[in-house]
N, C-alpha and C positions, 0 to 999 in steps of 0.2 A: 503494499500500501504505498509506503513512503517513498519508495522508487517513483510510481504514478505520480506521485502528489508533487515529487522534486521538480518532473519534467514537465507537470501539463498547468501546475501554478503559472510559473515563468511568461507562459503562454498567454493565458486567461490575464495575468498581469499587465502585458504589452496591450492588450485591446483594451483593457481599463485606462493605461494611460494614455491613450490617443481619444479615449471618451471624456476622459477628464481633462486635457488640455483644450477640448473643444469648447464643452460646458464652461469650462473656465474663462473662453476667450483668448487662452495662450496661444492659439493656432486658429488661424481664418475659415473663412467658409471655404473658400478653395483648397485648404491644405489636404484635405482627400483625393482630390482629386488628381493636384500637382504629384503628390507622394506615389498613386498609383501609377501616373505616367513613367515616376522614375522605374518602380518595380518592374513595369512591363515592358521599358524599352531598355535598359541597363543592367540591373539588378539580376532579373531572376533569367534572361538570357544569357548572361557570362554564369549562373548557376549551372542551368542546363548545359550548356557548351562542355563547362569545364569537368561534371559529371560523366559524361558520356567520352570525353575526347581520352580521358586516365582512365577507364574502365579495359577491365582483363577479362574479354572475353572467352577465356578456355575455364578461367575461375568460376566467371558468373554462371555458366551452362547448367542448370539444373533443370530438365526438362518438367519434372513431374510438380515442382517448387512451381514455375514459370504456368503451367497450365492452373495450377489451384488458383493463383492468385487472377490470372487471367479471367478463369472464369466467371470468380466470383466477382469482378470487375464487371465484367461484360453482360452478364446476367441481370444484374439491378439497375446497370445503366441504360441498356436495351428495354429492359420492364419498365422503368419511368419514363424514359424517352415516348416508347408506346402509350402509356396510359395520358402522358400530357399532352401530345399531340390528339389524340382522341378527343380528350375534353376540351381544348384551347384552339387545335388547328394552328398554332404557331409553333415550328420546328426550333426556331432559335430559341425561345425560350423554353422549351421543354427539352434542351440540349443541354441548356446551362445547368436547367434544375437534376437532370439525369446525372452529370458531374458532381453536383451537389450531393446525391445520393451515393455516390461510389465512388469519389478522388477521397482516398485516406493521406490523411497527413505522413505520411511515409518518412519524407527528406527529414522535415525541419522536427517532427517528434518520433518517428520511428526507429531513425539512425540513434540517437541519444539512449531512449529507452531499450532499445534492443542490447547496446553496449552495456548498460547497466545491469540487466536482467541476464543475459548470455555471457558476457564477457566479449573480448575481441571476435570471438567466430560468429558471434550475432551480426556484424556488420557486414559479412559479405550477404546473406537473405535482405537484410535492409537495403542494402545498394538496389540489386536485382530488382526487388519490389519497387523502389523510388523510380528506376526506369522505365518498368512496368506503366505506373500512375503518372509520372510528371511528363514522359514522351509519349507512348503507343495511346492510352487512353485520353490523355488530354488532347493529340493529334487529331482522334477521332470527333473529339468532341469540337474543335477547331473547323473541322470540315464539315460536319453538320451544320453547323452556324451558319461559314457563307456559302451552304447550298438552301439555306433556310430564306437567307437574305437574297438571294437572285430574283431578278423578276422577271429575267429574260426565259422566252419559253423556247425558243430554239435551244437544242439537246447540245449540240458545238458550240457554240457561242455561250451557254450557260456554264458548260465546262469549261473553257478555255478564261471565262471570268471569274470563276471560284480558282483555277489554277493561279492566277496573276493575284488574286488577294492572298492565297496561301503563301505564296515568295515573298510576299512583302512582310509577310507576319513574324515578328521577332520571336515569338514563343514558340515557332515551328522551326523556322529556318535553324535558331541554335542548335538544338539536338540534333538536327541533321547535318548539319555541318560540324559537327564534335562525333557523330560515330562514323565519317568521313574520314576525319581524323584518326582516329583512333584504330580503323579498318588499314592505315598504312603503318600504325606501330612504330609511330614515331612519337616520341616524347616533347612536351610543353616546353618550351624555354624557359630559363628559370626566371626572369623578367615578366615572362606571359603568363605564367601559372601564379606568380605573387598576384601581379594585377586581376587576374579571375576570382582568385581566391578572396581577394578586399573587396571587392564588388559584388561576389556573389553571397556573402556575409551578411550584405546589408538587404538581401530581400527578405529573409524571414521576419526580422523588426518592423522595417517598413511598411510590410502587407499588413502585420498585424494589428500596429498602429492606425494603419489607414483606415482600416475596417471599423476599430474602435471610434475615429473622427466620424466615418461615417454613419455609424449608430447613434452617434449624439445628435445630430442633424434632425430636424424633422423631415419625414417623407410620407409622400404622398401612394408609394409604392403597397402592394398586396402582400400579405404573409401569409395568406391562406396557403394550405399544402404542407407547413414545416414540420409538422409532426409527424406524417407520414415518409418524408425525407430522413429524419432523424431517426427512424425508427428501422427504416432501408438499410441506413449507415452504420447502424450502432448492433443490429440485431442481423437483418437478413443476409447482411454480407459475410460476418464472420461465421454464421451458420452454414454459408454455400462453401466456402471456403476449407471450414473444417472438415467437412464430409469429404472433399475430395483428397486434403491432404492425409487425413489417420484413415479415410476405409476404402477410397478408391485408389489411390495412387502408394500410401500406405508407406509416408518419407520418412526418412530417419529421424528421431525425435527432436533434432536441434532445427531442421527444416521443418518441420509440422508445428512443431511448438510457434515459431517465428511467423509462420503464415498464417496461423489463427490471431496472434496477436496484432501483426502490421494489418489484417483485415477491419479487424476491430476498434481500429484509432480513427478519431472524430477526422472530418472534412476538413482538407486542407485550405488554402488560401488561392490555389489556384482558380477554382469557379468565380468568385469574387474578382479576380484580377480579370479575368475575361467578361465579364458582365460591366466590367468599367473601361476594358478597350473598346468594345463594342455599342459603348453607351446604352444597355440594357439596364431596365429596373435590378439594383443589387440590392434591395431589401430584404429580400426572401432567403439568398445568399448567406449573406451577413447573421440573420437571425439562426440558419442551419448552422452554421462555423459556431457560435457562439451556442447554441445549446448541445450539439455533439462535443465541443470540447468538455466542459462543463459534466457532462453526460457521461463522458469517457472516462471520467476519475471511477464511476462506480463499475461502468462495463469490463475495462480493460483488467479492472482490480479481480473478477469475477473470471475474466479469461483465467487469469496469471493461478487462481485457487484450482481451476480448473485441470492446468497444466501439471501445477505442482502432484494431482493425485493420479493424472493420468501417465506422465511420465517425467518425471525431476530432471530439473535440469542445469 
């Protein structure tokens, strides 16, 4: 329990810091938008490039673990998008809602948590999960958003417009370039690695403070549906992932336990950054991030107790 609190409370504290600064007038009305722009155009692309460019694919290749985490994300994401599209008919908003229900905070919360619980051995599954969530799942969400924004009825012209929009999106370009760099097996030059590390480290605190700033302002946006997204993130996704990891693929104890723990994490800041980038209503996303972060103190603690009984780590 103390390990969870030690990691989750600073996350919640950064959101609270942004909230207090806005409510007290220390930061102005445009602070949330400008901070979000910094994260989207500088900090988060640097982080995504750095993670993908320095990854060792031989060590990270764990088919059963990858399948378990991918399936948990994909099923929750697809089900949420389908239900939201059926209800509202808006693919853009449905895609962001889908990310809110499936986008686990594997990078900023999962990596330090796995290190605390499993030691250095826990870093490897956390990195793999981060690549799946922050690159693959996020890329799918961006593609669907771009498709939903197109009004072009001609299939070929619509496809070209989507391709151009994706090529200009820093959140998609950065990991693609990182994977390309990693494919050549070259190390990053020391100054570049340091630059990316410093810039990428700013993504987490700035994104969380930006959420706090956003929550402190009055919004006309809808909060309906937050409960369903929270339950999908904290209960449904871990249940699917655990079934696959423990029963279907029968992964080694470390990888199976890490799969469950990482899937039970709260919603990360990615969906909020995406909503801000495209100018969509981010009120629901911010509410889901806040509720899942608070709720994860309980749900992740339950997962740890289950893991201690099933397979001591």
